[in-house]
C-alpha positions in Angstrom: 148.6 393.1 147.6 151.7 394.0 145.6 154.1 391.4 144.3 156.9 392.5 146.7 154.6 392.0 149.6 153.1 388.7 148.4 155.4 386.6 150.5 155.6 388.9 153.5 153.5 386.6 155.7 154.5 385.2 159.1 154.2 381.5 159.7 151.6 382.1 162.4 148.0 380.8 162.2 145.1 381.1 164.6 142.6 378.2 164.4 139.2 378.3 166.0 138.7 375.0 167.8 135.7 376.0 169.8 134.0 379.4 170.3 130.9 378.6 172.2 130.5 380.2 175.6 129.2 378.8 178.9 128.0 375.4 177.6 128.6 373.2 174.6 125.5 372.6 172.4 124.3 370.2 169.7 121.6 370.1 167.1 121.9 371.0 163.4 120.9 374.7 164.0 124.4 375.3 165.6 126.5 373.7 162.8 127.8 376.9 161.2 129.3 378.7 164.2 130.0 375.5 166.1 129.1 373.6 169.2 132.3 373.3 171.2 133.4 375.6 174.0 136.4 377.9 174.1 139.7 376.7 172.6 141.9 378.3 170.0 145.2 377.1 168.5 148.0 379.7 167.9 150.6 377.9 165.9 154.1 378.7 164.5 156.6 376.4 162.9 157.9 375.3 166.4 155.1 376.1 168.8 151.5 374.9 169.3 150.0 377.3 171.9 146.4 376.3 172.9 144.3 379.1 174.3 142.0 377.5 176.8 140.9 373.8 177.0 137.2 373.8 176.5 135.6 371.0 174.5 137.1 372.6 171.4 140.5 371.2 172.3 139.3 367.9 171.0 139.2 369.4 167.5 143.0 369.9 167.4 144.7 369.0 164.1 148.0 367.1 163.9 150.5 369.3 165.6 153.5 367.4 164.2 156.6 367.8 166.4 155.7 371.2 167.8 156.0 371.9 171.5 152.6 371.9 173.2 151.7 374.7 175.6 148.2 375.5 177.0 147.4 379.0 178.3 144.4 378.8 180.6 142.5 382.1 181.0 140.5 380.8 184.0 139.1 377.6 185.2 135.4 378.0 184.7 134.2 374.7 183.5 133.5 375.7 179.9 137.2 376.6 179.5 138.7 373.4 180.9 136.1 370.7 180.2 138.0 369.1 177.3 141.3 369.0 179.2 141.1 365.5 180.7 140.1 363.8 177.4 142.9 365.7 175.7 145.5 364.7 178.3 144.5 361.1 177.9 145.0 361.2 174.2 148.5 362.6 173.9 150.3 359.6 175.3 153.7 360.2 176.8 154.3 363.6 175.3 155.6 366.6 177.4 153.5 369.7 177.6 153.2 372.8 179.8 150.1 374.3 181.3 150.2 378.1 182.1 147.7 379.9 184.3 147.4 382.7 186.9 146.3 382.4 190.5 142.6 383.0 190.9 140.6 383.0 194.1 143.8 382.3 196.0 144.5 379.0 194.0 147.4 378.3 191.6 146.5 376.9 188.2 147.5 373.4 189.4 145.2 373.8 192.5 142.3 375.1 190.3 142.6 372.1 188.0 142.9 369.7 190.9 139.5 370.7 192.1 138.0 369.4 188.8 140.3 366.5 188.0 139.6 364.3 191.0 136.8 362.2 192.5 133.9 362.6 192.5 134.0 365.0 189.5 136.5 362.9 187.5 137.8 359.4 188.0 141.5 360.2 187.7 143.8 363.0 188.7 146.5 365.0 186.9 149.2 362.7 188.1 147.5 359.7 186.5 148.0 360.6 182.9 150.9 359.3 180.8 152.0 362.7 179.6 154.5 364.8 181.5 152.9 368.0 182.6 154.8 371.1 183.7 152.7 373.7 185.5 153.8 377.4 185.0 152.3 380.1 187.3 151.5 383.2 185.3 152.0 386.6 186.9 149.6 389.2 185.7 150.8 392.8 185.4 154.5 391.8 185.3 157.2 391.4 182.7 156.4 389.2 179.6 157.5 385.6 179.5 158.6 383.5 176.6 157.4 380.3 174.9 160.0 379.8 172.3 160.1 382.9 170.2 156.6 383.9 171.2 156.5 386.8 173.8 153.5 386.6 176.1 152.1 389.3 178.4 149.3 388.7 180.9 146.9 391.1 182.5 143.8 390.5 184.7 140.5 390.4 182.9 137.3 391.9 184.3 135.4 388.7 185.0 133.7 387.3 188.1 136.3 385.2 190.1 139.1 386.4 187.8 140.4 385.6 184.4 143.5 386.4 182.4 143.9 388.3 179.1 146.9 387.2 177.0 148.9 389.1 174.4 151.1 386.9 172.1 153.7 388.7 170.0 156.0 387.0 167.4 157.5 388.1 164.1 156.0 391.6 164.3 152.5 390.2 164.8 150.4 390.7 168.0 147.3 388.7 169.0 145.2 389.5 172.1 143.0 386.9 173.7 140.3 388.7 175.7 137.6 386.1 176.2 135.4 386.4 179.4 135.7 390.2 179.6 133.1 392.7 180.8 133.5 396.3 179.6 131.9 397.8 182.7 133.3 397.7 186.2 132.1 394.8 188.3 130.8 395.2 191.8 133.5 394.5 194.4 131.9 391.2 195.5 132.1 389.8 191.9 135.8 390.7 191.4 138.7 388.3 191.9 140.1 388.3 195.5 142.9 390.8 195.7 142.3 392.4 192.2 141.6 395.9 193.5 144.7 396.0 195.7 146.9 394.5 193.0 145.7 396.9 190.4 146.2 399.9 192.7 149.7 398.8 193.4 150.4 398.3 189.7 149.2 401.9 189.0 151.5 403.3 191.7 154.5 401.3 190.4 153.9 401.8 186.7 152.3 405.3 186.6 154.6 406.2 183.6 153.1 403.4 181.5 150.2 403.6 179.0 147.6 403.1 181.7 147.7 406.8 182.3 145.1 408.7 180.3 145.7 412.1 178.8 144.2 414.1 181.6 146.7 412.5 184.0 144.2 410.2 185.8 144.8 406.4 186.0 142.6 403.6 185.0 142.9 399.8 185.5 141.1 396.6 184.6 139.4 396.8 188.0 138.0 400.3 187.6 137.9 401.2 183.9 138.3 397.9 182.0 137.5 399.0 178.4 140.1 401.8 178.5 142.6 399.5 180.1 142.1 396.9 177.4 142.4 399.5 174.8 145.8 400.6 176.1 146.9 397.0 176.4 145.7 396.1 172.8 147.0 399.1 171.0 147.7 398.4 167.3 147.1 394.6 167.7 146.8 392.7 164.5 144.0 390.5 165.9 141.9 390.5 169.1 139.6 387.7 170.1 136.9 389.6 172.0 134.0 388.3 174.1 130.7 389.3 172.5 128.4 386.8 174.2 125.4 389.2 174.4 123.6 391.6 172.2 123.3 395.1 173.5 119.8 394.4 174.6 120.7 391.2 176.3 123.5 392.8 178.2 121.2 395.1 180.1 119.8 392.1 181.9 123.2 390.3 182.2 125.4 393.0 183.8 128.1 391.7 186.1 128.0 388.2 184.4 131.4 388.9 183.0 130.8 389.2 179.2 130.5 391.9 176.6 128.9 392.9 173.2 129.9 393.4 169.6 129.2 397.1 169.9 131.9 397.4 172.6 134.2 395.3 170.4 133.9 397.9 167.6 134.4 400.7 170.0 137.6 399.0 171.2 138.8 398.4 167.6 138.5 402.1 166.8 140.1 403.3 170.1 143.0 400.9 169.9 143.5 400.9 166.1 143.1 397.1 166.1 143.3 395.6 162.6 140.9 392.7 163.0 138.4 391.6 165.6 137.2 388.1 166.1 134.0 387.9 168.1 133.9 384.9 170.4 132.1 383.1 173.3 128.8 382.8 171.5 125.9 382.2 173.9 124.6 378.6 174.0 121.1 379.6 173.0 122.2 381.7 169.9 121.5 379.6 166.8 123.2 380.0 163.4 120.2 382.0 162.2 120.4 384.3 165.2 124.1 384.8 164.9 123.8 385.4 161.1 121.5 388.3 161.9 123.8 389.7 164.6 126.8 389.7 162.2 124.8 391.2 159.4 123.5 394.0 161.7 126.9 394.8 163.1 128.6 395.0 159.7 125.8 397.2 158.3 125.7 399.4 161.4 129.4 400.2 161.3 129.9 400.0 157.5 132.7 397.5 157.9 133.6 394.1 156.3 134.2 390.7 157.7 137.9 391.3 157.4 137.5 394.1 159.9 135.3 392.2 162.3 133.3 389.0 162.3 131.8 386.2 164.5 134.1 383.3 165.0 133.2 380.0 163.3 134.4 376.7 164.6 137.1 375.3 162.3 138.2 378.6 160.6 141.9 379.4 160.3 143.3 382.9 160.2 146.7 383.3 158.7 148.4 386.3 160.3 150.4 388.7 158.2 153.4 390.8 159.1 152.7 394.5 159.6 154.3 395.8 156.5 155.7 398.9 158.3 157.8 396.5 160.4 159.4 394.7 157.4 
């Protein structure tokens, strides 16, 4: 890096609080890549934006006086399991929880199904903190959290999930956990997804979801190409790679993807760095070491291009120099 570019860094960091998928684990053989489920901290000088609230949220560092916001991709238990302990630990602070409607339920209604008896002894209204719930609209105009611009689109995942793009200071980060690259059967899709995506195509036919031959594709019918268009030129994408290519053949329609598809996406969308997330609970450190080694060798790339997320790692996000 040249001297004139040495200080051309944003104040944005992405910290891996938990990157395990489906279920938290224990045992020493999981120490390197981590034991906690999905949670990531996107942080600027003013904002602390937490991506999902799995058990990893309990690994949060001191946030100082930053405003706290939580973006929930979906309310499957591994993505919200740490939320009640976190809410009980923040005292009287104010925070906002963002999430889209899935299965006909708002984000507040989804969380209410978990945070009440008999599954939990107290409800959302019983915590000392003041919580504001914000309903996210997928496939609509971006919204703001401070100076961070956030766009939401529907993920291809059973029961629904949300993919978020966070843009600030010329840097874009895409969070695409719980994403499957092949179309799901209709009975596995979120209620209303097909109709909503068809309406979106008709309304926004001039947008980048139109391929060169003039046909249209959506997250409901051609998810990998839709994600490629959405993630074009991103600085970083967190991509679900729970399965090996061999495992995926027996796990189709479960809602997850592979490192091979992550690399395909990286090339198609010209993404600078890929962080592979949502590690399967039965994949040990030794197993994941081999997966990463094989992927880097297969595609002749470096860990700066693509690597498996490790609990506790911090990525400092640079400006795109062409934008300076």
